[in-house]
C-alpha positions in Angstrom: 120.3 116.7 81.3 122.1 113.5 80.5 123.7 113.2 84.2 120.3 113.5 85.7 118.9 110.6 83.6 122.1 108.5 84.5 121.4 109.4 88.2 117.7 108.5 87.8 118.6 105.1 86.3 121.2 104.3 88.9 118.7 105.2 91.5 116.2 102.6 89.9 118.8 100.1 89.8 119.7 100.6 93.5 116.1 100.3 94.4 115.5 97.1 92.4 119.0 95.6 93.3 119.3 94.7 89.5 120.1 96.4 86.2 117.5 97.6 84.0 117.6 95.5 80.9 115.0 97.3 78.9 113.4 100.6 79.3 111.1 102.9 77.1 108.7 105.7 77.5 104.9 105.0 76.9 103.5 108.3 75.7 99.9 107.6 77.0 99.0 105.2 79.9 95.7 104.0 81.7 94.2 100.9 83.4 90.9 99.5 84.2 91.0 100.8 87.6 90.2 104.4 86.3 93.8 105.5 86.4 94.9 107.5 83.5 98.1 109.6 82.5 97.7 111.6 79.4 101.3 112.4 79.4 102.6 108.8 79.7 105.0 107.1 82.0 108.5 105.8 82.1 108.4 102.0 81.5 111.1 99.6 82.1 112.0 95.9 83.0 114.1 95.0 85.9 114.6 91.0 86.3 111.4 89.4 85.7 109.2 92.5 86.5 107.9 95.5 84.4 107.7 98.8 86.3 106.3 102.2 85.4 105.8 105.6 87.0 104.8 109.1 86.0 106.3 112.3 86.5 105.2 116.0 87.2 105.1 118.0 84.0 105.1 121.8 83.8 103.9 122.8 80.3 106.6 123.9 77.8 106.8 125.2 74.2 110.3 124.9 72.7 111.7 124.3 76.0 110.2 127.3 77.7 107.9 127.0 80.6 104.5 128.3 80.1 101.8 129.4 82.7 98.7 127.5 82.6 95.3 129.5 82.5 93.8 126.5 84.4 94.0 126.3 88.1 96.5 123.8 88.8 95.7 120.5 90.5 98.1 118.9 92.8 100.3 116.2 91.3 99.6 112.8 92.3 102.5 110.2 91.5 101.4 107.0 90.1 103.6 104.0 90.0 102.8 100.2 89.2 104.4 97.1 88.3 103.8 93.3 87.3 105.7 90.3 86.9 106.1 88.4 83.7 104.5 85.4 85.2 101.2 87.5 85.7 100.7 88.3 82.2 97.9 86.5 80.7 97.6 88.3 77.3 99.0 91.3 75.5 97.5 92.8 72.2 97.0 96.1 70.3 93.6 97.9 70.6 92.4 101.2 69.2 93.2 104.0 71.8 89.6 105.2 71.7 88.5 101.9 73.0 91.0 101.9 75.7 89.8 105.3 76.8 86.3 104.1 77.0 87.5 100.9 79.1 89.4 103.4 81.5 86.3 105.5 82.0 84.0 102.4 82.7 82.0 103.0 79.7 83.1 99.5 78.0 83.8 96.1 79.3 86.9 94.3 78.6 85.1 91.1 77.6 83.5 92.9 74.6 87.2 93.8 73.0 87.7 92.1 69.8 91.1 91.7 67.9 91.9 94.7 65.8 91.5 94.2 61.9 93.7 95.4 59.3 91.4 98.7 59.0 92.0 99.4 62.8 95.7 99.1 62.4 96.0 101.1 59.4 93.6 104.0 60.5 93.3 104.1 64.0 95.9 104.9 66.8 96.7 101.8 68.7 97.8 101.1 72.3 99.0 97.8 73.9 96.3 96.3 76.2 98.2 94.0 78.7 95.9 91.8 80.6 96.9 90.4 83.8 95.8 87.0 85.6 94.1 88.9 88.3 91.9 90.8 85.9 93.9 94.0 85.9 94.2 95.6 82.6 97.0 98.0 81.4 97.1 100.2 78.3 100.3 101.6 77.1 100.9 103.6 74.1 104.3 102.3 73.2 107.1 103.7 71.0 107.9 100.3 69.7 105.5 97.4 70.3 107.7 94.9 68.8 110.4 95.5 71.5 107.9 95.0 74.3 106.6 91.7 72.8 110.1 90.5 72.3 110.9 91.3 76.2 107.8 89.2 77.1 108.9 86.2 74.8 112.6 86.5 75.9 111.4 85.9 79.5 109.5 82.9 78.5 112.5 81.3 76.9 114.6 81.9 80.1 112.0 80.0 82.4 
């Protein structure tokens, strides 16, 4: 398994012609163009851009593959990226609100900054707003690392 992961990272570094300088797994992903990935995406930085992509998953329990009772829909891979220069704003918002935006039931302009109660009692995701109006939502394992990556890039420029 470790060899597979290293081969995957090496392939990404070859494709982008530079080493991955930061990587994580976003356990949930969506955007304001009605793209949603319940099982998350691999999220990484290479040079001055962030990339993300999902993978086909088979349901498992304790590592044992399970058959789904639902009819399986064909897997459609999703990949995306954005450069550091494109990022206009990033902040945490409640996951339920992000889901409403993804579904088109809520406008991005109406999103307020979370209060202390939101942060304590609601599941939060990172809302990354780009200059072109695209908004990405990532449920990150460590928000501070992502924010540090954004700030680190600004110091380099």
